[in-house]
N, CA, C and O of each residue as an XYZ file, in Angstrom:
460
protein
N      -0.989    -12.177      2.846
C       0.008    -11.000      2.465
C       0.127    -10.201      4.068
O      -0.473    -10.195      5.143
N       0.963     -9.752      3.610
C       1.325     -8.786      5.855
C       1.307     -7.624      4.996
O       1.575     -7.578      3.796
N       0.920     -6.605      5.845
C       1.090     -4.748      5.044
C       1.127     -4.062      6.541
O       0.837     -4.749      7.520
N       1.472     -2.772      6.668
C       0.881     -1.783      7.482
C       0.250     -1.074      6.853
O       0.434     -0.785      5.671
N      -0.901     -0.555      7.834
C      -2.059      0.777      7.940
C      -1.083      1.274      7.707
O       0.094      1.159      8.049
N      -2.280      2.509      6.380
C      -1.768      4.143      6.359
C      -2.882      4.712      6.445
O      -3.855      4.101      6.004
N      -3.057      5.972      7.003
C      -3.988      6.873      6.636
C      -4.321      8.222      7.129
O      -4.283      8.642      8.286
N      -4.678      8.864      5.969
C      -5.072      9.858      5.581
C      -4.299     11.034      6.561
O      -4.135     10.473      7.644
N      -3.927     11.985      6.614
C      -3.502     12.845      7.597
C      -4.280     14.115      7.762
O      -3.587     14.913      8.393
N      -5.172     14.498      7.518
C      -6.383     15.085      7.024
C      -7.038     14.713      5.665
O      -6.438     14.057      4.813
N      -8.358     15.192      5.511
C      -9.098     15.100      4.823
C      -8.755     15.930      3.680
O      -8.628     17.146      3.532
N      -8.602     14.583      2.654
C      -7.852     15.737      1.005
C      -6.412     15.367      1.072
O      -5.899     14.891      0.060
N      -5.720     15.527      2.123
C      -4.105     16.025      2.479
C      -3.168     15.483      1.250
O      -2.139     15.992      0.807
N      -3.660     14.616      0.949
C      -2.791     12.900     -0.011
C      -1.929     12.898      0.864
O      -0.892     12.668      0.241
N      -1.545     13.066      2.487
C      -0.759     12.664      3.173
C      -1.037     11.781      3.951
O      -1.828     11.983      4.872
N      -0.189     10.096      3.663
C      -0.415      9.439      4.326
C      -0.273      9.120      5.458
O       0.647      9.928      5.592
N      -0.358      8.541      6.707
C       0.881      8.624      7.935
C       0.709      6.717      8.289
O      -0.442      6.323      8.103
N       1.789      5.535      8.784
C       1.815      5.458      9.010
C       0.724      4.454     10.309
O       1.545      3.744     10.890
N      -0.314      4.249     10.749
C      -1.355      4.448     11.627
C      -1.348      3.188     12.289
O      -2.309      2.738     11.664
N      -0.799      1.559     13.629
C      -0.776      0.658     13.788
C       0.008     -0.910     13.611
O       1.103     -1.090     13.078
N      -0.624     -1.655     14.040
C       0.024     -2.545     13.975
C       0.063     -3.296     12.537
O      -0.897     -3.008     11.822
N       0.824     -4.038     12.087
C       0.579     -5.109     10.979
C      -0.269     -5.724     10.878
O      -0.419     -6.485     11.834
N      -1.700     -5.869      9.368
C      -2.041     -7.193      9.548
C      -2.355     -7.158      8.356
O      -2.551     -6.118      7.726
N      -2.469     -8.710      7.750
C      -2.741    -10.116      7.473
C      -3.472    -10.069      6.463
O      -4.494     -9.536      6.895
N      -3.639    -10.295      5.295
C      -4.849    -10.090      4.463
C      -4.309    -10.505      3.500
O      -3.121    -10.678      3.229
N      -6.250    -10.857      2.358
C      -5.688    -11.927      1.409
C      -5.201    -10.581      0.195
O      -4.487    -10.530     -0.806
N      -5.667    -10.054      0.622
C      -5.336     -9.261     -1.330
C      -4.887     -7.547     -0.520
O      -4.935     -7.144      0.643
N      -4.591     -7.099     -1.448
C      -4.074     -4.902     -0.906
C      -5.948     -5.322     -0.712
O      -6.333     -5.629      0.415
N      -6.632     -5.301     -1.502
C      -8.081     -4.516     -1.816
C      -8.926     -4.756     -0.134
O      -9.224     -4.035      0.819
N      -9.035     -6.002     -0.455
C      -8.691     -6.649      1.417
C      -8.665     -6.022      3.166
O      -9.362     -5.962      4.180
N      -6.440     -5.393      2.259
C      -6.383     -4.547      3.231
C      -6.319     -3.898      3.901
O      -5.861     -3.847      5.042
N      -7.409     -2.462      2.425
C      -7.801     -1.545      2.702
C      -8.823     -1.174      3.484
O      -9.061     -0.311      4.329
N      -9.670     -2.591      2.659
C     -11.226     -2.857      3.420
C     -10.525     -2.317      4.467
O     -10.423     -1.097      4.596
N      -9.645     -3.710      5.821
C      -9.504     -3.830      6.954
C      -9.639     -2.606      7.578
O     -10.399     -2.243      8.475
N      -8.389     -1.767      6.677
C      -7.796     -0.059      6.999
C      -8.562      0.576      6.515
O      -8.268      1.721      6.857
N      -9.632      0.616      5.744
C     -10.415      2.131      6.202
C     -12.108      1.025      7.587
O     -13.183      1.615      7.700
N     -12.013      0.327      7.959
C     -13.281      0.259      8.742
C     -12.393      0.685     11.045
O     -12.773      0.500     12.201
N     -11.096      1.315     10.278
C     -10.967      1.924     11.369
C     -10.333      3.560     11.212
O      -9.602      4.094     12.045
N     -10.764      4.120     10.067
C     -10.140      6.007      9.842
C     -11.625      6.323     10.838
O     -12.527      5.711     11.411
N     -10.951      8.263     10.469
C     -12.339      9.035     10.997
C     -12.692      8.983     10.242
O     -12.176      8.450      9.259
N     -14.079      9.665     10.308
C     -14.443     10.551      8.867
C     -13.756     11.311      7.864
O     -12.966     12.240      8.031
N     -14.205     10.737      6.690
C     -13.643     11.526      5.372
C     -12.255     11.395      4.732
O     -11.670     11.953      3.804
N     -11.929     10.277      5.746
C     -10.100     10.051      6.038
C      -9.698      8.963      5.065
O     -10.413      7.968      5.183
N      -8.567      8.844      3.946
C      -8.614      7.775      3.127
C      -7.992      6.732      3.982
O      -7.741      6.961      5.165
N      -7.727      5.552      3.394
C      -6.605      4.417      4.144
C      -6.317      3.659      2.928
O      -6.966      3.002      2.113
N      -4.903      4.052      3.142
C      -3.760      2.863      2.505
C      -3.335      1.353      2.913
O      -3.857      0.727      3.835
N      -2.617      1.019      2.330
C      -1.166      0.292      3.392
C       0.098     -0.193      2.836
O      -0.050     -0.776      1.762
N       1.011     -0.133      3.165
C       1.911     -0.687      2.795
C       2.315     -2.444      2.805
O       2.349     -3.357      3.630
N       2.542     -2.272      1.563
C       3.304     -4.535      1.886
C       4.331     -4.291      2.351
O       5.202     -3.525      1.936
N       4.304     -5.052      3.434
C       5.258     -5.920      3.889
C       6.575     -6.629      3.362
O       6.248     -7.658      2.770
N       7.418     -6.514      3.365
C       9.051     -7.377      2.874
C      10.142     -7.800      3.817
O      11.043     -7.062      4.216
N      10.019     -8.699      4.041
C      10.887     -9.684      5.341
C      11.689    -10.899      4.725
O      11.946    -12.063      5.033
N      11.942    -10.035      3.710
C      13.339    -10.763      2.722
C      13.889     -9.721      2.209
O      13.467     -8.580      2.400
N      14.882    -10.010      1.508
C      16.114     -9.663      0.198
C      15.340    -10.071     -0.857
O      14.527    -10.984     -0.713
N      15.510     -9.448     -1.999
C      14.992     -9.808     -3.245
C      14.025     -9.655     -3.929
O      13.208     -8.928     -3.362
N      13.636    -10.072     -5.121
C      11.966    -10.030     -5.816
C      11.164    -11.298     -5.159
O      11.706    -12.332     -4.768
N       9.930    -11.043     -5.124
C       8.991    -11.485     -4.986
C       8.902    -12.421     -5.710
O       9.488    -12.513     -6.788
N       8.171    -13.238     -5.239
C       7.447    -14.413     -5.817
C       6.126    -14.480     -5.959
O       5.281    -14.677     -5.085
N       5.895    -14.196     -7.845
C       4.486    -13.990     -8.107
C       3.306    -14.443     -7.109
O       3.117    -15.528     -6.560
N       2.567    -13.226     -7.060
C       1.108    -14.645     -6.362
C      -0.217    -13.881     -7.304
O      -0.965    -12.940     -7.038
N      -0.129    -14.496     -8.126
C      -1.987    -14.243     -8.346
C      -2.885    -13.208     -7.650
O      -2.814    -12.907     -6.459
N      -3.729    -12.710     -8.546
C      -4.603    -11.561     -7.803
C      -5.601    -12.762     -7.213
O      -5.428    -13.894     -7.666
N      -6.240    -12.628     -6.599
C      -8.062    -13.341     -6.012
C      -9.101    -12.710     -7.096
O      -9.218    -11.492     -7.224
N      -9.629    -13.377     -7.642
C     -10.408    -13.307     -8.499
C     -11.364    -11.234     -8.026
O     -11.648    -10.201     -8.634
N     -11.440    -11.709     -6.842
C     -12.024    -10.352     -6.485
C     -10.536     -8.787     -6.574
O     -10.459     -7.566     -6.704
N      -9.934     -9.633     -6.448
C      -8.593     -8.291     -7.062
C      -8.194     -8.015     -8.173
O      -7.598     -6.996     -8.523
N      -8.488     -8.868     -8.760
C      -8.391     -8.741    -10.351
C      -8.672     -7.647    -11.132
O      -9.846     -7.344    -11.349
N      -7.884     -7.098    -11.524
C      -7.881     -5.220    -12.389
C      -8.597     -4.378    -11.287
O      -9.433     -3.587    -11.725
N      -8.379     -4.415     -9.640
C      -8.070     -3.409     -9.228
C      -6.883     -2.377     -9.728
O      -5.964     -2.549    -10.530
N      -7.332     -1.043     -8.803
C      -5.914      0.159     -9.542
C      -6.175      0.819     -9.085
O      -7.084      1.639     -8.956
N      -4.813      0.346     -8.527
C      -4.352      2.129     -7.082
C      -3.107      2.894     -7.529
O      -2.335      2.606     -8.443
N      -3.069      4.268     -6.414
C      -2.152      5.028     -6.575
C      -0.987      4.849     -5.925
O      -1.213      4.613     -4.739
N       0.071      4.858     -6.165
C       1.570      4.330     -6.088
C       1.805      5.265     -4.945
O       1.742      6.452     -5.267
N       2.119      4.959     -3.394
C       2.373      5.966     -2.056
C       4.348      5.883     -2.363
O       4.857      4.932     -2.955
N       4.925      6.724     -1.976
C       6.219      6.202     -1.776
C       6.606      7.300     -0.305
O       6.097      8.404     -0.115
N       7.713      6.560      0.667
C       7.193      7.009      1.391
C       8.268      8.023      1.539
O       9.352      7.738      1.030
N       8.104      9.548      2.362
C       8.575     10.776      1.708
C      10.409     10.755      2.447
O      10.533     10.453      3.634
N      11.494     11.049      1.718
C      12.949     10.425      2.438
C      12.689     11.620      3.913
O      12.862     11.126      5.027
N      12.395     12.726      3.850
C      13.007     14.222      4.757
C      11.771     14.071      5.581
O      11.731     14.968      6.423
N      10.244     12.863      5.677
C       9.226     12.566      6.767
C       9.277     11.440      7.393
O       8.598     11.532      8.415
N       9.807     10.297      7.269
C       9.698      9.222      7.816
C       8.038      8.727      8.324
O       7.329      9.266      9.174
N       7.810      7.790      7.662
C       6.258      7.562      7.488
C       5.454      7.399      7.292
O       4.743      6.406      7.136
N       5.335      8.851      7.232
C       4.551      9.966      5.407
C       5.169      9.319      4.079
O       6.307      9.064      3.684
N       3.314      9.118      3.370
C       3.354      8.464      2.026
C       2.862      9.659      1.829
O       2.396     10.423      2.675
N       3.080      9.962     -0.425
C       2.470     11.032     -0.728
C       2.572     10.397     -1.974
O       3.646      9.795     -1.974
N       1.869     10.202     -3.242
C       1.714      9.835     -4.695
C       3.348      9.541     -5.027
O       4.405      9.875     -4.493
N       3.084      8.976     -5.845
C       4.570      8.713     -6.551
C       4.561      9.274     -8.008
O       5.464      9.675     -8.742
N       2.399      9.085     -8.248
C       2.177      9.732     -9.907
C       2.567      8.318    -10.286
O       2.567      8.305    -11.517
N       2.783      7.538     -9.987
C       1.901      6.500    -10.737
C       0.982      5.528    -10.658
O       0.390      5.240     -9.619
N       0.802      4.915    -11.876
C      -0.835      3.714    -10.917
C      -0.717      2.761    -11.222
O      -0.443      2.527    -12.399
N      -0.923      1.425     -9.985
C      -0.840      0.445    -10.089
C      -1.573     -0.823    -10.551
O      -2.700     -0.502    -10.174
N      -1.780     -2.457    -11.292
C      -3.203     -2.409    -10.934
C      -2.809     -4.348    -10.839
O      -1.670     -4.628    -11.212
N      -3.347     -5.074    -10.558
C      -3.681     -6.431     -9.892
C      -4.305     -6.846    -11.370
O      -5.463     -6.667    -11.748
N      -3.429     -7.331    -11.954
C      -3.190     -7.832    -13.255
C      -2.590     -9.582    -13.522
O      -3.268    -10.558    -13.844
N      -1.058     -9.502    -13.243
C      -1.411    -10.808    -12.990
C      -0.004    -11.877    -12.274
O       0.557    -12.943    -12.525
N       0.075    -10.434    -10.971
C      -0.364    -10.712     -9.363
C      -0.845     -8.993     -8.526
O      -0.701     -7.841     -8.935
N      -1.191     -9.318     -7.775
C      -1.619     -8.643     -6.599
C      -0.875     -7.383     -6.812
O       0.256     -7.695     -7.187
N      -1.048     -5.652     -6.717
C      -0.266     -4.841     -6.762
C       0.261     -4.484     -5.458
O       0.721     -3.432     -5.015
N       0.052     -5.762     -4.906
C       1.029     -5.117     -2.975
C       2.709     -5.296     -3.532
O       3.664     -4.537     -3.362
N       2.607     -6.846     -4.378
C       4.272     -7.323     -5.298
C       4.817     -5.639     -6.087
O       5.834     -4.978     -5.875
N       3.997     -5.459     -6.742
C       4.596     -4.491     -8.061
C       5.500     -3.374     -7.026
O       6.589     -2.812     -7.145
N       4.230     -3.389     -5.777
C       4.495     -2.001     -4.813
C       5.871     -1.942     -3.746
O       6.387     -1.077     -3.038
N       6.258     -4.026     -4.213
C       7.407     -3.895     -3.119
C       8.792     -3.934     -4.271
O       9.898     -3.447     -4.037
N       8.448     -4.529     -5.331
C       9.222     -4.142     -6.035
C       9.676     -2.656     -6.955
O      10.564     -2.590     -7.805
N       8.810     -1.583     -6.505
C       9.599     -0.550     -6.600
C       9.834      0.400     -5.853
O      10.198      1.543     -6.128
N       9.538     -0.275     -4.503
C      10.025      0.056     -2.651
C      11.979      0.059     -3.959
O      12.548      1.148     -3.889
N      12.567     -0.792     -4.705
C      13.984     -0.431     -5.019
C      14.219      0.437     -5.503
O      14.854      1.447     -5.197
N      13.424     -0.072     -6.799
C      13.248      1.356     -7.791
C      13.567      2.727     -7.629
O      13.964      3.669     -8.316
N      13.022      2.314     -5.659
C      12.730      4.197     -5.364
C      13.720      4.134     -4.116
O      13.909      5.228     -3.585
N      14.130      3.463     -3.769
C      15.237      3.478     -2.522
C      14.152      3.692     -1.487
O      14.700      3.688     -0.385
N      12.673      3.901     -1.358
C      12.499      4.052      0.296
C      10.906      3.342     -0.089
O      10.628      3.198     -1.279
N       9.615      2.797      1.288
C       8.417      2.017      1.095
C       7.894      3.178      0.487
O       7.955      4.395      0.663
N       7.118      2.027     -0.637
C       5.895      2.402     -0.667
C       4.231      1.691     -0.010
O       4.165      0.911      0.941
N       3.684      1.929     -0.374
C       2.415      1.978     -0.292
C       1.176      2.315     -1.610
O       0.796      3.202     -2.373
N       0.940      1.031     -1.243
C      -0.883      1.558     -1.892
C      -1.815      2.113     -1.796
O      -2.691      2.001     -2.653
């Protein structure tokens, strides 16, 4: 799957900014680990799943290491493009990778989502 990296703007701020170019990973947790390796001390990492086609994504069963992983849903602020904050929901990789749930939530919120 493809993701855009998000990095917290300041330690504990809860605001995540688009950072860097698209990455490819087998799961959401792998993508976050990749991004975390490039962040500054104390900053949290997140990712925004890439969606290239319209409509709903096909289900992708989570890898064994991803199964049960839980993420805070981040939503891009409409008045601050490229800045993501908590949407107040938790997504989990159960029947599909949580990244696909985030993509479907983008349709609900009308803006990009992240985990």
